[in-house]
N, C-alpha and C positions, 0 to 999 in steps of 0.2 A: 546549877552548873550545866545540866543538860539543856536548859532553856537558853543559856548563853551560847552554847555551841550551835543551837538551831538558829539563833539570831545571826551569828557569824556566817552560817551557811547561806541563809536567805540573802544576806547582804552581798555575798559573793555571786549569787545567782542574779539578783535584780540590779544591783548598783555597780556600774563600771565608770570610774572617774573619767572625765573628758581628757585629762592629761594622759591617762593610760592608753587611750586609743591611738596616740601618736608615739607610743613607746618604742624605743630602739635599744633596749637593754640586752643583757646576755641571753644566750639561747641554748636550749638543750635539744637533743635529737631523740627520736623514738624509733626503736627497732621492733617491728611487728612480727612476732613468731607465728601468729595465727591471724587471719584477716578480720576476725570479728572484734576489731578494736575501733573505737570512734573518738573523735575529738570535736569539741565546740570551741572554735577560736574566739579570741577577744573581739567583742563588738558584734558577734553574730548570735543567732538562736537556732542554728541548724547543726546537727551532728553530721560529720563527714568522716570518711575513711582516710587516715593519715598514710603517708608514704615516706620514702627515705629523704625527701626534700622538705618534710614538715618540721618546722622549728617549734619548740616548746617555750612559751613565755609566760609572764605573770598573767593571771586571770583566765588561763586556759583551763578547760574542763576535759578530763579524759576518762573514758569508761571502757571496760571490756565486757562483752556479752558472754554467753555460755561458750566455753572452750577458748575464749580469746585470751591471748597473753601479749603484753607489750612491755618493753624495757626502755626506760628513759635514761639517757646518759647526760648528766649535768656537766656543762662545759665539755671540752674534748678529752675523751679517754680518761674521765675522772670518775666521780661517784655515780652509782647506778641505783635505779629504783625499778623493781620488777612488779608489774601489776598482774596478779593471777586472775583466772576467770571470774566473772561477775564482781567486778570491783569498780569503784568510781572515786576519783580524786579531783581536787581543785588546787591549782597552783596559785596560792594566795600571794606569794611574794618571791621574786627571783631577780636578784640584782647583784652587781659587783663583778668580780673576776674569779678565776680559779684559785687565787691566793686569798683574797678577802671578799666574802660574799654573804648575802642573806638569802636563805631558802626556807620558805614555809609552805607546807603541803597539808591540806585537809583530807583526811581519809574518811569519806562519807560512809562507805560500807565496803565489805570485801577484805582483801588482805594484800599487803605489799611486803616485799623482801628488799632490804637495802644493803648496799655495799659501799662503805666509805673507806678508801684505801689509805688516806693520809690524815694526819691530825687536823682538826678544825682550828685554825689559828685564832689568836685573840682578836676580837673585833668582828669575827665571823660567826654565823649560826646556821645550823641545819636542824630544822624541827618538823615533826609530823604532828598535826593536831588531831586528836581523837575526841570522842564525845565528852570526856570528863577531864582529860589531862593532855598536856603538851609533852611530847617525847622528844628530847634533844640528845644529840650525840656529840661527844668531844672528838670524834673521829677514830680512824683505825678500827672499824667495827663492822660486823655482819649481824643483822637482826631481822626479825619477822614480827609484823603487827597485823592483827586481824580484828575486824569489827563486824558483828552480825547485825541483822536488821532490827534487833532489840537493843542495840547499843552495848551488848556485852563485848568486852575487849580482852584480847590475849596478846601478851608481849613476851617474846623470847629472844634472848641474846646469846649468840653462839660465840662470838669473839668481841673483845672490847667491853664497853659498858654504856648505859643510857641514863639520862636524868629525867625523872618523872616530876612534872610541875603542874599543880592544880591551877585552874583559872581563878579560883578564889584567893589563892595565896601565891602569887607569882614570884615572891622573893624566897620561897622555900621549895626545896626539891629533894626527891628521894632517889638514891642510886639503885639501878638494877644491874647487878654484877654479871660478869661473864659466866656463861654456862647455866643460867637460871631462867625461869619462866614465872610470870605473875599474871593474874587475871583481875579484871575490874568489873564488878557486877552493875546491875541497873541502878543501884543507889550510889555508885561511885566509890564503893569500898574496894580497897586494894588487898588482894590476898597475900599471904606470906610467900616468899620466894621458894620455888621448888627447883631441885636439880633437873636439868633437861633429861638426864638418863632415868630419873625416878618418877617422872610424871605419869599421870593416868593415861590409859590407852586412848582416851578421847582425843588426846593431843598428838596421836601417832602421825597423822597426815601432816599436821602443822610442823612437827619436828623433822619429818622426812623431807618436806619441801625445803626447810631451812638447810639441812645437810647437803642436799643436792645442789642448792644454789651456791653454797660455800665451795663445793668441789668445782663447780663450773667457773666461778669468778677467779678462783685462785689458780686453777690449772691452765687457764687460757695462755698466759705468757710463757709457761713452761712448755706447752705444746709447740710453740713457735720456735723454741730454741733446742728442742730435744734431738735435732739432727734428722728427723724423719723427712725424707723427700728434699734434702738440701742439694745445692749444686755439687758438693763433694761426692754425693752418692751417684751422681750422673757420670762419674769418671769411669764406670763400668763400660761405657761406650763413648770414648772420646775421639776427636778427629785423629789423634795419633794412632789409636787402635785401628781405626779404619784404614789408615795409610799402611800399617804393617800388614794388614790382611791382603790388600791388593793395591800395589803402588804402580804408577806408570812404568817404572823400571822393570817391575815384575812382568808386566804385560809384554814389554819389548823383548826381554831376554828369554822368557820361558815359554811363552805361549806359541806364537808362530812368527818367525822373523823372515825378512826377505831372503837371508842366507838359506833358511830351511827350504823355502820354496824353490830356490835355484838348485839346491842339491837333489831335488826330486827329478826334475826334467829340465836340462839346460840345452842351449842350442848345440853344444858339443855332442850331447847324447843323441840328439836328432840326427846329426851328421853321421855318427857311427852306426846308426841303425840302417840307414839307406843312403850310400854315397854314390857319386857319379861312377866311380870305378865298378861298384857292384852292378850298376845298371848296364854296364858294358859287357856282361857275360855273354850276350848274344851279339856278335859283330857281323858285319856283312860278309867277312871271310868265312865264317862258319856256315853261312847260307850257301 
């Protein structure tokens, strides 16, 4: 089984069909939380740094180096796949639309967290390939898969469920239920399912990452609607309030009006202070 996975991996690295080079299928987008994320695009052999304009398509290879984190959104505002530091994946197949699609991703090493908000409709599939098993989801799930460099695999399901299918027996699958965790050793043996709350402390980081991811992806829509910083809040300083504070009428009536200026010193006042009659107090007759 491990040999089969390696053959599939080598095929993805070496062989790119000629028809794929002209591919114009569906696209995902990648959001880079840390710049140490690289992508090898279809038909190239060079790792480059993605940006907000980089589309994800079939046969793309993506890796995160130390401290690198990248989140792929399949289709627009749909399912998400989070790559944690030191992880590498290959997008084996990505076709269809948001309603009916085929999505296959090989997890070479490292760990990924996945959020699938909607049911996977009949005729669609969302699968992650690990060294010994294919992990599929019927949708409405949040889960975490980790593969170390010795091909030991850990799978944890926080919400929903997963189907575990061996490469040797593709017609048979085992369900991993919500709230459980299983491990797969070097021989491809699957452990008994454990409750996430009762697992060994060796899985503490694994489970913590899963819980934080779940909080993030489920809280995002709520944050936008919780009323924090909404236009309604801005009513504390509205144009109406500003007008009530100081309106043109207030300035005309209360501050200084022409009438006020005239009442202080008018032409009549000047005449009363010094008139021609007053100036005649000394007449020629007096002299």
